[in-house]
N, C-alpha and C positions, 0 to 999 in steps of 0.2 A: 220730799219733792225731788231732791237730787237723786235719791235712790230710784224713783220711778223713771226718771230720764235715762239713767244708766241701764236700767232693765230693758227699756224700749230699744236702746242702741244695740244691745247684745242680741236682741230678738231679730233686728234687721241684718245682723252679720252672720246669722246661722246659715250653713250650706256653702260658704265660700271656700272652705277647705276641700270639699268634694270637687268643686270646679277646678281648683288649682291642681289637685291630684289627677283629674281627668286630662287636663292640658299637659301635665308632665308625662303622663303615660303615653299620650299621642306622640310627644316629642321623643320620648325614649324609644318607642316602637319605630318611629321614622329613622332615628339614628341607628338602631339595630338593623333595620332593613337596608339602610345605606351601607352599613358595614358589611352585610352579607353580599350586596352587589359588588362592592369594591374588592372583597376577597375573591369572589367568583371571577371577576375580570383579571385580577392579579394572577390567580392560579391558571386561568386560561392563557394568559400571556406567557407564563412560564412554560406551559405545555406546548404551545404552538412554536415557541422558540426552539425547544428541544426537537420538535418535529422538523423544523426548517433546517436545523443543524444536521440532523440525521439524513435528510433528503439531499442536502448539498454534498455531504461526504459520500453518499452513495453515487451521486452523479460524477464526482471527481474520481472515485474508484473505477467507475466504468470508463472514464476517459483514459486513465492509466492502463487499464486492461486492454484497451483497443490497440495499443502500440503506437498511437499517433505521435506521442511526444518524442519518439526516437527518430522521426523523419526530419529531414533538413528543411529549413525555411528559406535559406539563401545559399546557393540557388535552390529554387523550389524542387523538392522531390517529386518525381512523376506520380507518386501515389498520394500526394498530400491532400488534394481536393477530395478524393474518394475516402481517405482515412478520416478527414474531418467530418464528413457526412456520416460515416459509421459511428464515430465517437458521439456525435449529437444524438443519433438514434438510440445508442446504448445508454446514454445519460438520461434521456427522456423516459425510456423504458424502465430504468432502475428507479427513478423517482416515482413514477405512476404506480409501479408494482409495490413500492414501499408504502405509499399512502393508502393503497387499497387493501393492504394486508389486515386481517381482522385483529382487533385488540392491540394494534401497534400505532403509535403516534396519534392517539385519540385526543381531542380537545373537547372538554366538557361532554365526553361520551360519544362524540361524533368525529369522523375523519375530516381533517381540514381540506380545503380545496386549493388547487394550484393556482396561484395568482401570477403565473409567469407564462410567457409566450410558449407555444408548442410548434416546432421542437424547441427545447430549452436553448436559449442563446448562450454561446460560449465565447469568451474573450480570447481570441487567438493572436493578440498583438505581440505576445511573447510565446513562441511556439513551444518551448520547453517548460513553460509555466502557465498553462491555460487556467483561467478563472471561470467558475460557473456560479451564478447567483440564483438562489431559489427564494421566491416570495410566496408565503402561504397566508390564507385567510380563513377565519372561523366565524360564521355568522349565526344569528338566532341563539345567542347564548342565554341561558336561563337567568332572568332577573326578577326582582320583586318591586323595589322602590320606584324604578323608572317607569313601570307600567301605571303607577298611580297618577303620574303626571302626563300620561299619554305619550311617553317617549317612544322612539323607534327601537327596534330590536338591536341589542348590543352586538358588536363584532370586534375582533382583534386581528391584527396582522403581525407578521414577523418576517425578517429577511436574514439570510445567511449566505456567505460566500466562502467557497472552498477552492483549493487548487490541487492540481497534480503536478508535483515539482520534480523536474528533470533538468539538472544544470546543463546538460548537453544541448546543442543546437539552438541556444538562445541567439537572437539576432546580434550581430557583432556590435551594433551601436549601443546595445544595452549591457554588454559584458563589462561593466565597470564595478560591479559589486555583487559577488556571488556568495550566497549562503551555502556552506558545505553540508553534506549529508552523511548519515552514519547508520547504515543498515546493520541489523544484528542477525544472528543465526547464519552468518556467511559460511559457506562450505569451504573446507581447507584445500581447495584446488586452485593454485595460482596459474591461471591459463595465459599462455603467451598472447600478446596483443597483435595477433595476425588472423585476419579473417581468411580461412582456407578457401573460400569460394572465389575470391578475387585477389588474394595476397595483399590486400590493403589492411591497415590497422583497424581493429574494431573501433578504437578511439584515437584520432590523430593527436599526438601529444604536443604538437605545435599550434594547432588551431582549435583542438578539442571538438572537431566535427566528428560525428558518429557515422560509420559506414552502415547504412540501413539495408544493404543488399542481402544480408543474411536473414532479415526479418521475413518470415513466411517462406524462406528459401529451404533448401534441402537440410535434413538433419545432419549433424556432424558428430564426430567422436572425439572425446577427450582421452588422450593417450599419455601415459606416464612418460616423462622425458628421462627418467632415471635409468642408467645402465644397470646391469645386474651382477656386480661383483659379490653381492651378498644381501641379505634382507635388512641390514642395519645401516646401509650407506646409500646416498643418492649422488651419483655423478652424472649431471645432465649432459646429454649428447644430442644435438650440439649445445653449445653454451654461448649466448642465451637460447632458450627453447624457441621453436617456431612451428610452422605448419609442416606436416608430413606428406600431405596429399591434398587434393581438392575437397576432401571430406573429413579430414582429421587434423587436430591441433594438439600440441603438447601442453602438459602441465607439470608443475613440481609441487611437493607437499608444503604446506604452511605449518609453522610452529603453532601448536595448540596448547593453551594453558590447561592446568589440571581442571577436570570437570567439577561441577558443583551440584549440590542437591536441588537447586532450583531448575535445572534443566528438565524439559519435558521429553521423556524418552519412551519409545515403544518397548514392548516386552522382549523383542528380539535383539535389543541393544547389546553390543559387544562389551569387551572389558578395557580396551585401550582408549586413551583420550582421542587419538586421531579418528578412530572408527566411530566413536560416540559423537564427535563433532559433525560427522556426516549424518548420523541417524537421528540426533536429538535436536529439539528446538531450544536454543540457548536464550533464555529469557533474562539472563544477567549480562555481565560484561566480560566474562572470562574469555570470550572469543569474539571480538568486535573490531571492525576497521573504522576508526574514527577519522574525522576531518578529511573526508574525500572532497577535495577542493582546496585551492590555494597552494598546490604543489607539496603538501605536507602529508599526504596519505602514505603511510609507511607500515610495513609488516615484516615479520621475520619469516624467512624460508628455512626449511628443515632438511639438512643434509644427512641427518642421522636416521632417516626413515626412508625405506624404499617401498612405496605403496603398490608397486607392480610386481612384487615377489611374494609368493610364487606366481606364475602367470595366471592361474585361476584361484578363486577363493582367497584373494589377498585382502588387505584392509579396505581398499577402495571398493572392491567387488562385494565383500560382505556388508560393508556399510551401505552401499547403494541398494543392494537387494532388500535389506531391512527397511530402509527409508521408504521405498516405493511399494513395499509389501509384495515382492516378487517371490515366486516359489523356487526359482533357480536363475542362473545366468541364461540370458536369451529368451526368457519367458515373458518379459514385459511386466509392468506393475499392475496394481489393482485398478489404476485409472488409465484412460487412453485419451490422447489429444487428437482432435479432429481439426485440421487446418482448412480454412475456406479457400476456394479456388474460383476466381483469382483472389489474391490476397486483398484484404480489406473490403471484400464484397459482403462479408458477414463476420460475426465475431468467431474467435476460436471457441470450440466446444470441448468440455472435459466430461467424459463419461466413465462410469464404472464399467467393469468388464461385462456386467449384465445389460448395459445399454442405458442405465439411468443417468440423467444429466446431474452434475454437481457443480457447485459454484467455486470451489477451491480444491486443492489437492496437495498432499505431501510431496508430490513429484515436482512441484514448482519450487525452484531453489535460486539463491543468489550466489554468484561465483565471481570472485575478484579477478581483474585483468592485470597481469604483470606487465610492467613497462617493457616495451619491445626491444629496447637497446640496452637494457641493464644486464651486464654479465654477472651471473650469480657468483658471489664470493664463496670459495670453498671453506668449509667449516661453518656454513650458515652465515646469516647476517641480515641486515636490513635492506629491503628492496622497496621500490615505489609501485603503488597501485594507480593505474591510469583511469580506472572505472570499474563497472560491474556489468556482468551479464545476468539477466533474468531469464531462466531457461526451464523447460519442461524435460524431465528425465524420461525418455521413452523406455529404455531398458539398460541393463548391464550386459555388455556383449559376451556371448559365449565363445567357444573355440572357433576360430575362422576356418572356413572351408579351404582345404589344401594348404594350410599353414600360412595363409596370406595375412592381410590387414583387415580390420584393426586387431591388435592383440587381445586375447581373452582377458576379461576383467575391465576393459575400457568402458567409458560412460557415453551412451548415445543420447544426445540432447537436441531439442528444437529451441532456438533462441526466440524469445518473446519480446524482449526489450533490451536496449543497451543504454547505459548511463555513463557519461564522461565526467571527470572530476573538475576540470578547468584549473587554471593557475591563479585566478583572481579570487581572493578571499576577503570578505568584508569584516572578518573578525568575529562574526556572530557565532553563537553556539550551533553545533551541527543539528540539522533537522532529523528527527526520528519520528516518522509518521505512523500512526496506528500502532500495531504491534512491533513495528520496526523491521519486519521480515522482508518487506519489499524495498528494492533500491529506488523506487519512485514514491517518495512519501506523499501521503494524502493528508491534508490538514485544513482546519478552518483558519480563515484570516479575517482581518477587520473588514467589514462591509464597505464598499466604495461610497 
């Protein structure tokens, strides 16, 4: 009797395992689908953040390239309003071009959309440190689980803020804490702190205000200040160096440490350290001016080298020709700079000799500015750097007509930006933006 009862109970329990397995499979599939959706959204969030970072950096780079950070905010420079408008246009164009580029900054296979006002707003509350914030959105992301519940299409957003940092021309009220800068690949020409156009300093060492009259102004020549008793000595005349005319300013050579195998050099590179420091991109720290800011920017000047001897085909001439890929003195480089007229009405344009537009050039260099009142100690020694010129090398000058000026082998440049060091240092590590080759670092910062 008991046996029959147990048999009937087991008969009623048959098939329950199949039901449990079916329920478990549905749960497992739901969990798997949910995991797929979560991973999709996580990957999309990472992708769109990278895209926002790249877009913000592109916008900040456009701001730096516009030259607007060199202008004064107090009292306002006459070109300030026009320059800000140009910077906004350049930043907006850079971002939209980046987002529309094929196979770049894709989120889940599609380009994200700009979730920011057009033109892109720029925070100009600190003239020398403008911030640009980019917000991106990606919609209609592929999902599985959410569709079962009739959910709306998934989307993700990301925000990034970048800055173009120039310590010069910050409003006086905010100059209480300045982070120093440290550009690399600085060329070994210590240029006198005298703007030959108006005889004012490029960077005023008492107020650290930059003289912007040279921006977009006439090209000037860098002329060796060394007298010529022989090829192995530099006796600057006068001392300290200064402007020779309304279109030329003197320089003295800087001490260059031994080159290293990390430098990126063209095939035409010479054999001396000084010449190679002109020709090569120094990706290490064998030649780098650190701590520009806080009054501690120091560098050695070299009295054992005369870069102007002989008058032609000297170390500066040969190095400059190799750097800009010129066929000879006076021939110009492989790239040509076209300046807008009037200034800030349009961006500078860099073209190959063939006329093709390019976005960068070996002819763009960073040059340290020697303190204007520092008498150079004979035998070499430490001198102070007041800032940097960012300049485009137009050509290495050939022999002057009728034996005039500038001397053969001088460097003809157009000044694009000026950076002042300031004397107020917050003790932070120097900023090296991007590859470090620009005196105006571009970097991501914490979003506001």
